[in-house]
N, CA, C and O of each residue as an XYZ file, in Angstrom:
320
protein
N     137.706    -72.247    -98.101
C     137.448    -70.847    -98.353
C     136.205    -70.437    -97.582
O     135.224    -71.179    -97.535
N     136.245    -69.276    -96.986
C     135.094    -68.759    -96.244
C     134.822    -67.328    -96.674
O     135.725    -66.493    -96.711
N     133.579    -67.060    -96.996
C     133.180    -65.698    -97.350
C     132.517    -65.037    -96.159
O     132.708    -63.844    -95.926
N     131.754    -65.784    -95.418
C     131.061    -65.248    -94.252
C     130.575    -66.393    -93.389
O     130.703    -67.561    -93.756
N     130.019    -66.052    -92.244
C     129.558    -67.098    -91.342
C     128.056    -67.304    -91.411
O     127.539    -68.270    -90.849
N     127.348    -66.413    -92.091
C     125.903    -66.525    -92.212
C     125.536    -67.214    -93.528
O     126.342    -67.268    -94.457
N     124.332    -67.728    -93.593
C     123.864    -68.394    -94.813
C     123.737    -67.403    -95.969
O     124.038    -67.738    -97.114
N     123.293    -66.193    -95.670
C     123.170    -65.158    -96.706
C     124.384    -64.235    -96.628
O     124.777    -63.786    -95.551
N     124.961    -63.966    -97.784
C     126.134    -63.102    -97.853
C     125.727    -61.764    -98.448
O     125.089    -61.714    -99.500
N     126.093    -60.693    -97.782
C     125.820    -59.342    -98.287
C     127.041    -58.877    -99.079
O     128.142    -58.772    -98.539
N     126.835    -58.608   -100.330
C     127.924    -58.186   -101.206
C     127.911    -56.669   -101.318
O     126.882    -56.058   -101.606
N     129.074    -56.078   -101.086
C     129.232    -54.634   -101.275
C     130.217    -54.424   -102.416
O     131.241    -55.104   -102.495
N     129.911    -53.502   -103.281
C     130.838    -53.213   -104.367
C     130.916    -51.707   -104.567
O     129.993    -50.963   -104.239
N     132.042    -51.287   -105.113
C     132.306    -49.870   -105.294
C     132.872    -49.644   -106.685
O     133.607    -50.478   -107.212
N     132.525    -48.519   -107.266
C     133.118    -48.112   -108.535
C     134.221    -47.104   -108.224
O     133.993    -46.114   -107.528
N     135.397    -47.363   -108.739
C     136.536    -46.486   -108.510
C     137.086    -45.998   -109.830
O     137.097    -46.727   -110.822
N     137.536    -44.773   -109.834
C     138.211    -44.259   -111.013
C     139.699    -44.265   -110.710
O     140.159    -43.567   -109.805
N     140.444    -45.045   -111.460
C     141.873    -45.190   -111.222
C     142.658    -44.528   -112.336
O     142.234    -44.505   -113.492
N     143.808    -43.991   -111.970
C     144.689    -43.344   -112.943
C     145.886    -44.250   -113.217
O     146.162    -45.179   -112.459
N     146.587    -43.969   -114.305
C     147.785    -44.731   -114.636
C     148.766    -44.649   -113.474
O     149.011    -43.572   -112.930
N     149.320    -45.795   -113.101
C     150.280    -45.847   -112.015
C     149.655    -46.135   -110.656
O     150.369    -46.480   -109.714
N     148.341    -45.999   -110.534
C     147.674    -46.296   -109.260
C     147.826    -47.771   -108.927
O     147.907    -48.620   -109.815
N     147.864    -48.063   -107.618
C     147.914    -49.433   -107.135
C     146.677    -49.678   -106.287
O     146.384    -48.916   -105.366
N     145.952    -50.749   -106.602
C     144.795    -51.148   -105.804
C     145.224    -52.309   -104.914
O     145.824    -53.277   -105.383
N     144.910    -52.200   -103.624
C     145.239    -53.230   -102.652
C     143.969    -53.953   -102.230
O     143.009    -53.325   -101.783
N     143.967    -55.262   -102.372
C     142.904    -56.119   -101.850
C     143.553    -56.972   -100.773
O     144.587    -57.594   -101.019
N     142.965    -57.011    -99.584
C     143.591    -57.781    -98.513
C     142.554    -58.404    -97.601
O     141.390    -58.003    -97.566
N     143.022    -59.399    -96.865
C     142.181    -60.031    -95.855
C     142.336    -59.272    -94.538
O     143.145    -58.351    -94.422
N     141.547    -59.680    -93.559
C     141.622    -59.017    -92.255
C     142.911    -59.352    -91.516
O     143.159    -58.807    -90.440
N     143.726    -60.225    -92.062
C     145.040    -60.481    -91.487
C     145.980    -59.304    -91.662
O     146.960    -59.179    -90.927
N     145.695    -58.436    -92.627
C     146.476    -57.211    -92.852
C     145.699    -55.999    -92.360
O     146.218    -55.170    -91.613
N     144.442    -55.912    -92.791
C     143.593    -54.767    -92.446
C     143.394    -54.690    -90.940
O     142.991    -55.669    -90.313
N     143.670    -53.548    -90.368
C     143.496    -53.368    -88.933
C     144.681    -53.838    -88.114
O     144.732    -53.594    -86.908
N     145.641    -54.512    -88.749
C     146.831    -55.005    -88.056
C     148.029    -54.100    -88.356
O     148.854    -53.831    -87.483
N     148.108    -53.640    -89.597
C     149.206    -52.771    -90.022
C     148.640    -51.361    -90.221
O     147.600    -51.184    -90.856
N     149.330    -50.373    -89.677
C     148.880    -48.985    -89.771
C     148.803    -48.524    -91.223
O     149.615    -48.913    -92.062
N     147.822    -47.700    -91.492
C     147.612    -47.163    -92.843
C     148.890    -46.506    -93.371
O     149.232    -46.658    -94.544
N     149.589    -45.781    -92.505
C     150.815    -45.092    -92.924
C     151.907    -46.073    -93.332
O     152.677    -45.804    -94.253
N     151.972    -47.198    -92.653
C     152.958    -48.229    -93.002
C     152.612    -48.859    -94.340
O     153.485    -49.075    -95.180
N     151.330    -49.152    -94.533
C     150.883    -49.717    -95.814
C     151.201    -48.748    -96.950
O     151.721    -49.154    -97.990
N     150.889    -47.473    -96.753
C     151.157    -46.465    -97.789
C     152.642    -46.360    -98.095
O     153.023    -46.226    -99.257
N     153.486    -46.420    -97.069
C     154.932    -46.331    -97.279
C     155.442    -47.533    -98.073
O     156.284    -47.383    -98.958
N     154.937    -48.708    -97.761
C     155.344    -49.911    -98.497
C     154.903    -49.814    -99.950
O     155.674    -50.139   -100.853
N     153.685    -49.374   -100.183
C     153.186    -49.272   -101.558
C     153.906    -48.183   -102.348
O     154.079    -48.314   -103.560
N     154.327    -47.113   -101.681
C     154.978    -45.984   -102.357
C     156.460    -46.223   -102.616
O     157.082    -45.459   -103.353
N     157.037    -47.261   -102.029
C     158.468    -47.497   -102.184
C     158.830    -47.700   -103.656
O     158.326    -48.620   -104.301
N     159.708    -46.833   -104.188
C     160.041    -46.927   -105.612
C     161.061    -48.021   -105.937
O     161.275    -48.329   -107.109
N     161.685    -48.606   -104.928
C     162.769    -49.554   -105.196
C     162.347    -51.013   -105.040
O     163.193    -51.906   -105.054
N     161.051    -51.260   -104.893
C     160.588    -52.632   -104.745
C     159.652    -53.009   -105.887
O     158.946    -52.168   -106.443
N     159.669    -54.294   -106.219
C     158.748    -54.812   -107.227
C     157.381    -55.027   -106.577
O     157.243    -54.904   -105.360
N     156.389    -55.345   -107.378
C     155.058    -55.628   -106.844
C     155.104    -56.872   -105.943
O     154.441    -56.908   -104.906
N     155.882    -57.888   -106.332
C     156.026    -59.084   -105.493
C     156.643    -58.727   -104.146
O     156.203    -59.223   -103.109
N     157.659    -57.871   -104.160
C     158.311    -57.451   -102.913
C     157.362    -56.631   -102.044
O     157.373    -56.755   -100.819
N     156.545    -55.797   -102.675
C     155.562    -55.018   -101.914
C     154.597    -55.968   -101.195
O     154.291    -55.772   -100.019
N     154.122    -56.993   -101.903
C     153.232    -57.984   -101.286
C     153.929    -58.670   -100.120
O     153.360    -58.788    -99.034
N     155.150    -59.120   -100.340
C     155.905    -59.802    -99.283
C     156.130    -58.885    -98.088
O     156.034    -59.326    -96.943
N     156.429    -57.611    -98.343
C     156.663    -56.659    -97.253
C     155.384    -56.388    -96.464
O     155.434    -56.214    -95.246
N     154.244    -56.352    -97.143
C     152.968    -56.165    -96.441
C     152.662    -57.372    -95.550
O     152.242    -57.213    -94.403
N     152.874    -58.571    -96.080
C     152.635    -59.784    -95.294
C     153.600    -59.830    -94.104
O     153.200    -60.180    -92.994
N     154.861    -59.479    -94.334
C     155.850    -59.478    -93.251
C     155.472    -58.466    -92.167
O     155.632    -58.740    -90.978
N     154.973    -57.305    -92.574
C     154.553    -56.290    -91.604
C     153.392    -56.805    -90.761
O     153.346    -56.562    -89.555
N     152.461    -57.509    -91.384
C     151.327    -58.068    -90.646
C     151.807    -59.111    -89.641
O     151.361    -59.120    -88.494
N     152.708    -59.983    -90.064
C     153.238    -61.006    -89.156
C     154.024    -60.357    -88.017
O     153.935    -60.797    -86.871
N     154.797    -59.308    -88.330
C     155.583    -58.610    -87.311
C     154.683    -57.951    -86.269
O     155.078    -57.786    -85.115
N     153.473    -57.575    -86.682
C     152.521    -56.945    -85.758
C     151.614    -57.966    -85.080
O     150.660    -57.595    -84.396
N     151.912    -59.253    -85.269
C     151.161    -60.295    -84.578
C     149.792    -60.574    -85.161
O     148.839    -60.806    -84.417
N     149.678    -60.556    -86.474
C     148.388    -60.815    -87.110
C     147.749    -62.089    -86.559
O     148.384    -63.143    -86.535
N     146.489    -61.991    -86.114
C     145.820    -63.152    -85.520
C     145.184    -64.083    -86.550
O     144.558    -65.075    -86.180
N     145.339    -63.775    -87.836
C     144.644    -64.532    -88.872
C     145.567    -64.709    -90.068
O     146.673    -64.169    -90.097
N     145.104    -65.469    -91.055
C     145.837    -65.590    -92.310
C     145.951    -64.216    -92.962
O     145.075    -63.366    -92.805
N     147.045    -64.012    -93.699
C     147.273    -62.731    -94.369
C     147.257    -62.972    -95.868
O     148.079    -63.720    -96.397
N     146.313    -62.331    -96.551
C     146.226    -62.410    -98.007
C     146.340    -61.002    -98.569
O     145.659    -60.084    -98.112
N     147.211    -60.837    -99.569
C     147.432    -59.537   -100.188
C     147.436    -59.716   -101.706
O     148.122    -60.588   -102.237
N     146.664    -58.884   -102.389
C     146.663    -58.833   -103.848
C     146.862    -57.383   -104.243
O     146.147    -56.504   -103.763
N     147.837    -57.123   -105.120
C     148.076    -55.770   -105.627
C     147.820    -55.743   -107.122
O     148.217    -56.652   -107.851
N     147.153    -54.690   -107.566
C     146.875    -54.497   -108.989
C     147.357    -53.103   -109.360
O     146.908    -52.113   -108.783
N     148.270    -53.023   -110.323
C     148.772    -51.724   -110.773
C     148.175    -51.403   -112.131
O     148.130    -52.254   -113.020
N     147.717    -50.168   -112.283
C     147.181    -49.701   -113.555
C     148.364    -49.227   -114.403
O     148.976    -48.200   -114.112
N     148.673    -49.987   -115.447
C     149.836    -49.673   -116.276
C     149.428    -48.829   -117.476
O     148.303    -48.911   -117.969
N     150.387    -48.010   -117.933
C     150.117    -47.202   -119.141
C     149.989    -48.058   -120.385
O     149.763    -47.533   -121.475
């Protein structure tokens, strides 16, 4: 596991207000910058896929675009 290449790691954190039904995407640089934002949004908005399928589709999109690194995707849905 690698967090950074320097001895000191700078941690950034954000407070977000999420609504019921929102999906939070956490990903590695294998997805970020490799797959267009519009493609990611379309995959996440697809009503006919499960959360597992959405993850698989995001990873597949990254591989299809020639991701130069490992692809890690975590999705969190805010349920009612």
